[in-house]
ROBA-486779 format. One line per field, with one value per residue (C-alpha): x, y, z; residue in one letter; residue number from 1. Coordinates in nm, 3 decimals. Example, Ala and Ser with C-alpha at 12.3 -4.5 7.8 and 13.67 -1.06 7.14 Angstrom:
BEGIN
x: c(1.230, 1.367)
y: c(-0.450, -0.106)
z: c(0.780, 0.714)
r: c(A, S)
k: c(1, 2)
REM end
This chain:
BEGIN
x: c(-5.385, -5.057, -5.226, -5.477, -5.199, -5.002, -5.306, -5.375, -5.011, -4.999, -5.349, -5.245, -4.911, -5.070, -5.367, -5.180, -4.886, -5.101, -5.308, -4.998, -4.838, -5.137, -5.071, -4.709, -4.816, -5.045, -4.749, -4.553, -4.833, -4.864, -4.492, -4.462, -4.763, -4.840, -4.500, -4.320, -4.043, -3.819, -3.727, -3.385, -3.536, -3.804, -3.542, -3.377, -3.691, -3.802, -3.649, -3.875, -4.178, -4.092, -3.954, -4.248, -4.517, -4.297, -4.199, -4.558, -4.700, -4.435, -4.456, -4.833, -4.828, -4.561, -4.740, -5.054, -4.862, -4.710, -5.046, -5.225, -5.476, -5.518, -5.824, -6.115, -6.336, -6.693, -6.804, -6.592, -6.424, -6.075, -5.842, -5.749, -5.772, -6.064, -6.156, -6.194, -6.442, -6.666, -6.815, -6.621, -6.517, -6.825, -6.796, -6.422, -6.359, -6.149, -5.886, -5.723, -5.764, -5.896, -5.997, -5.976, -6.189, -5.952, -5.659, -5.840, -5.873, -5.519, -5.349, -5.549, -5.875, -5.712, -5.459, -5.740, -5.935, -5.625, -5.540, -5.893, -5.882, -5.533, -5.630, -5.940, -5.765, -5.454, -5.648, -5.872, -5.568, -5.411, -5.730, -5.746, -5.381, -5.434, -5.762, -5.576, -5.357, -5.599, -5.731, -6.018, -6.095, -6.129, -5.826, -5.923, -6.248, -6.064, -5.815, -6.091, -6.283, -5.970, -5.891, -6.250, -6.233, -5.907, -6.074, -6.375, -6.155, -5.990, -6.305, -6.572, -6.398, -6.358, -6.715, -6.872, -6.573, -6.601, -6.978, -6.929, -6.669, -6.916, -7.188, -6.957, -6.856, -7.219, -7.306, -7.612, -7.575, -7.656, -7.909, -8.126, -8.174, -8.416, -8.120, -7.913, -8.012, -7.905, -7.574, -7.516, -7.586, -7.339, -7.081, -7.124, -7.093, -6.783, -6.624, -6.677, -6.584, -6.305, -6.043, -6.117, -5.948, -5.645, -5.868, -6.055, -5.727, -5.606, -5.927, -5.903, -5.539, -5.609, -5.926, -5.756, -5.525, -5.821, -6.008, -5.692, -5.639, -6.007, -5.998, -5.703, -5.843, -6.226, -6.246, -6.108, -6.340, -6.346, -6.145, -5.886, -5.843, -5.812, -5.542, -5.348, -5.375, -5.268, -5.001, -4.901, -4.896, -4.869, -5.159, -5.209, -4.857, -4.692, -4.489, -4.664, -4.558, -4.395, -4.570, -4.323, -4.375, -4.749, -4.739, -4.520, -4.771, -5.058, -4.857, -4.805, -5.178, -5.241, -5.001, -5.139, -5.496, -5.441, -5.184, -4.947, -4.621, -4.364, -4.624, -4.673, -4.351, -4.502, -4.584, -4.411, -4.193, -4.464, -4.726, -4.496, -4.435, -4.802, -4.909, -4.648, -4.669, -5.049, -5.024, -4.917, -5.276, -5.433)
y: c(-14.374, -14.189, -13.852, -14.003, -14.178, -13.854, -13.663, -13.933, -13.931, -13.556, -13.556, -13.823, -13.654, -13.316, -13.429, -13.681, -13.445, -13.145, -13.344, -13.473, -13.128, -12.994, -13.257, -13.144, -12.782, -12.877, -13.061, -12.736, -12.543, -12.814, -12.831, -12.451, -12.368, -12.677, -12.844, -12.504, -12.601, -12.313, -12.246, -12.409, -12.733, -12.729, -12.670, -13.000, -13.190, -12.946, -13.155, -13.447, -13.218, -13.191, -13.538, -13.733, -13.579, -13.609, -13.972, -14.083, -13.881, -13.995, -14.357, -14.375, -14.181, -14.410, -14.720, -14.603, -14.596, -14.940, -15.093, -14.922, -14.760, -14.429, -14.442, -14.209, -14.159, -14.283, -13.919, -13.852, -13.520, -13.642, -13.942, -14.092, -14.426, -14.603, -14.944, -14.984, -15.056, -14.885, -15.114, -15.415, -15.549, -15.764, -15.925, -15.986, -15.849, -15.540, -15.459, -15.202, -15.071, -15.379, -15.305, -14.933, -14.835, -15.008, -14.827, -14.491, -14.534, -14.668, -14.407, -14.095, -14.104, -14.275, -13.992, -13.735, -13.889, -13.910, -13.547, -13.437, -13.621, -13.491, -13.139, -13.144, -13.288, -13.069, -12.747, -12.829, -12.881, -12.557, -12.361, -12.502, -12.412, -12.051, -12.028, -12.119, -11.807, -11.558, -11.332, -11.158, -11.451, -11.217, -11.356, -11.712, -11.665, -11.518, -11.803, -12.063, -11.908, -11.914, -12.279, -12.387, -12.211, -12.387, -12.723, -12.628, -12.505, -12.846, -13.054, -12.896, -12.957, -13.326, -13.400, -13.436, -13.630, -13.886, -13.910, -13.986, -14.249, -14.416, -14.403, -14.568, -14.833, -14.925, -14.890, -14.677, -14.530, -14.866, -14.997, -14.684, -14.482, -14.253, -14.111, -14.033, -13.663, -13.631, -13.802, -13.574, -13.269, -13.390, -13.447, -13.092, -12.942, -13.154, -13.044, -12.678, -12.687, -12.945, -12.731, -12.436, -12.576, -12.353, -12.048, -12.134, -12.166, -11.833, -11.658, -11.798, -11.692, -11.337, -11.279, -11.155, -10.930, -10.787, -10.697, -10.559, -10.335, -10.239, -10.125, -9.897, -9.764, -9.770, -9.522, -9.769, -9.980, -10.360, -10.383, -10.133, -10.316, -10.648, -10.507, -10.383, -10.720, -10.920, -10.694, -10.508, -10.172, -9.833, -9.709, -9.335, -9.257, -9.499, -9.797, -10.128, -10.375, -10.700, -11.017, -11.049, -10.690, -10.736, -11.048, -10.869, -10.583, -10.826, -11.008, -10.683, -10.618, -10.968, -10.926, -10.587, -10.711, -11.033, -10.912, -11.197, -11.218, -10.939, -10.683, -10.875, -10.892, -11.164, -11.395, -11.731, -11.835, -12.077, -11.800, -11.579, -11.855, -11.942, -11.580, -11.515, -11.843, -11.839, -11.542, -11.763, -11.887, -11.542)
z: c(-4.693, -4.638, -4.590, -4.347, -4.153, -4.125, -4.003, -3.746, -3.634, -3.569, -3.419, -3.169, -3.102, -3.030, -2.823, -2.609, -2.556, -2.466, -2.216, -2.037, -2.049, -1.857, -1.591, -1.574, -1.540, -1.253, -1.095, -1.113, -0.939, -0.676, -0.600, -0.597, -0.377, -0.170, -0.136, -0.126, -0.365, -0.471, -0.833, -0.804, -0.681, -0.951, -1.222, -1.125, -1.229, -1.499, -1.776, -1.685, -1.713, -2.083, -2.150, -2.009, -2.237, -2.545, -2.476, -2.419, -2.709, -2.958, -2.845, -2.888, -3.216, -3.367, -3.235, -3.412, -3.740, -3.688, -3.594, -3.886, -3.650, -3.834, -4.056, -4.145, -3.841, -3.850, -3.841, -4.147, -4.058, -3.967, -3.953, -3.620, -3.437, -3.604, -3.734, -4.108, -4.257, -3.995, -3.730, -3.853, -3.512, -3.456, -3.798, -3.747, -4.096, -4.017, -4.274, -4.043, -3.689, -3.514, -3.150, -3.222, -2.923, -2.681, -2.840, -2.819, -2.445, -2.402, -2.620, -2.532, -2.338, -2.039, -2.012, -2.046, -1.757, -1.537, -1.619, -1.529, -1.193, -1.111, -1.217, -0.996, -0.690, -0.717, -0.771, -0.473, -0.249, -0.378, -0.306, 0.047, 0.100, -0.010, 0.183, 0.501, 0.484, 0.329, 0.604, 0.425, 0.187, -0.113, -0.291, -0.200, -0.386, -0.685, -0.700, -0.652, -0.941, -1.156, -1.082, -1.150, -1.486, -1.572, -1.497, -1.710, -1.996, -2.007, -1.953, -2.174, -2.510, -2.426, -2.317, -2.661, -2.796, -2.516, -2.565, -2.935, -2.851, -2.614, -2.882, -3.133, -2.883, -2.815, -3.185, -3.110, -3.457, -3.613, -3.361, -3.341, -3.657, -3.472, -3.280, -3.590, -3.588, -3.225, -3.295, -3.595, -3.378, -3.114, -3.388, -3.517, -3.169, -3.104, -3.433, -3.335, -2.965, -2.955, -3.137, -2.905, -2.594, -2.644, -2.681, -2.361, -2.172, -2.312, -2.207, -1.854, -1.837, -1.957, -1.753, -1.430, -1.628, -1.817, -1.499, -1.342, -1.643, -1.648, -1.285, -1.363, -1.691, -1.678, -1.966, -2.222, -2.435, -2.431, -2.754, -2.631, -2.302, -2.480, -2.705, -2.402, -2.231, -2.537, -2.685, -2.365, -2.541, -2.373, -2.163, -2.103, -2.223, -1.979, -2.095, -2.047, -1.783, -1.872, -1.758, -1.471, -1.360, -1.379, -1.162, -0.908, -0.892, -0.842, -0.577, -0.387, -0.393, -0.266, 0.023, 0.117, 0.114, 0.304, 0.552, 0.483, 0.297, 0.311, 0.420, 0.744, 0.951, 1.170, 0.879, 0.870, 0.578, 0.469, 0.467, 0.259, 0.007, -0.028, -0.070, -0.337, -0.522, -0.539, -0.771, -1.061, -1.071, -1.069)
r: c(D, T, T, C, A, L, Q, G, F, F, F, Q, L, G, L, C, G, S, S, I, Y, I, S, M, L, V, C, Y, Y, F, L, K, I, V, S, L, W, D, E, Q, R, I, K, K, V, G, L, Y, F, H, L, F, P, W, I, I, A, L, S, T, A, I, A, G, L, K, L, K, L, Y, N, P, R, T, R, G, Y, L, C, W, I, E, E, Y, P, P, Y, C, T, N, S, L, S, C, E, R, G, D, N, A, N, N, F, R, W, S, F, L, Y, G, F, V, V, V, T, F, L, W, L, S, V, A, M, T, V, I, C, L, K, V, Y, K, Y, D, I, N, Q, T, N, S, R, Q, I, T, S, Q, T, V, Q, Y, V, M, A, F, T, I, P, W, I, F, N, L, V, L, S, Y, I, D, E, K, E, Y, F, L, S, S, Y, D, S, S, D, T, I, T, A, I, S, I, V, D, A, I, I, F, P, L, Q, G, L, F, N, A, L, V, Y, M, R, P, R, Y, Y, K, M, K, S, K, H, P, D, L, S, F, I, E, L, L, K, K, V, I, W, K, Q, K, V, S, G, Q, P, S, M, T, T, F, E, F, D, V, A, V, S, D, D, F, N, N, Q, T, G, I, G, E, S, N, P, F, A, S, N, E, E, K, C, V, S, Q, D, A, E, I, L, K)
k: c(1, 2, 3, 4, 5, 6, 7, 8, 9, 10, 11, 12, 13, 14, 15, 16, 17, 18, 19, 20, 21, 22, 23, 24, 25, 26, 27, 28, 29, 30, 31, 32, 33, 34, 35, 36, 37, 38, 39, 40, 41, 42, 43, 44, 45, 46, 47, 48, 49, 50, 51, 52, 53, 54, 55, 56, 57, 58, 59, 60, 61, 62, 63, 64, 65, 66, 67, 68, 69, 70, 71, 72, 73, 74, 75, 76, 77, 78, 79, 80, 81, 82, 83, 84, 85, 86, 87, 88, 89, 90, 91, 92, 93, 94, 95, 96, 97, 98, 99, 100, 101, 102, 103, 104, 105, 106, 107, 108, 109, 110, 111, 112, 113, 114, 115, 116, 117, 118, 119, 120, 121, 122, 123, 124, 125, 126, 127, 128, 129, 130, 131, 132, 133, 134, 135, 136, 137, 138, 139, 140, 141, 142, 143, 144, 145, 146, 147, 148, 149, 150, 151, 152, 153, 154, 155, 156, 157, 158, 159, 160, 161, 162, 163, 164, 165, 166, 167, 168, 169, 170, 171, 172, 173, 174, 175, 176, 177, 178, 179, 180, 181, 182, 183, 184, 185, 186, 187, 188, 189, 190, 191, 192, 193, 194, 195, 196, 197, 198, 199, 200, 201, 202, 203, 204, 205, 206, 207, 208, 209, 210, 211, 212, 213, 214, 215, 216, 217, 218, 219, 220, 221, 222, 223, 224, 225, 226, 227, 228, 229, 230, 231, 232, 233, 234, 235, 236, 237, 238, 239, 240, 241, 242, 243, 244, 245, 246, 247, 248, 249, 250, 251, 252, 253, 254, 255, 256, 257, 258, 259, 260, 261, 262, 263, 264, 265, 266, 267, 268, 269, 270, 271, 272, 273, 274, 275, 276, 277, 278, 279, 280, 281, 282)
REM end
């Protein structure tokens, strides 16, 4: 019981915290690009970007311990918020984890849905903001593609988990044995894909840098380019750029291509800010 409770505690802490952290990251993008906040102004609220996820995640994780919600999942591959024995709610004979489905939605799934909605809305507004000042639309398409991939990287790992939660809530597993193979298949896919959310985010983050490096060094193989992107090693005898230097270089390209920002002396301050700040998404 203790081992299961600890696994459930850290599972809840990590998933809830990471979901809310994504919302905070989107807030940063939104304030930086759409609301045109400078770094000094953002630093004043930066502490809350860290405190809010930790407070919510720790509160829900500790509450799960106090309420004895952490039990072996019905699917059997981890411990989290679950009623025990399985499907005991209707018989009112639960030893632990009564009303587990309601707690799953209150402690985690609700935050995931809110994060998805906020992520979709905020990224749409950001794309429209950049589109407004992009003369040739090339960079708007690139940034739109990048934002869509960020949304997908967050959403896809959660789909199968939410489907399984709905199946458990409706007790399809008990009412229709013919569907047991399908449910098992969904469980296997969920067990494989769900832990890969961090990898998906990393791939989306590195994709623009990979293509930028590839355009400069077309002679390098995929593995060599990937090594340069990840470890920032030397290329063709030249020292590698730091992440900051790389973003500055990309920002210069963006300004030169669009005609806004510092390369355009007639650009407004708002245009300059949007053109520069949009590069944090590329």
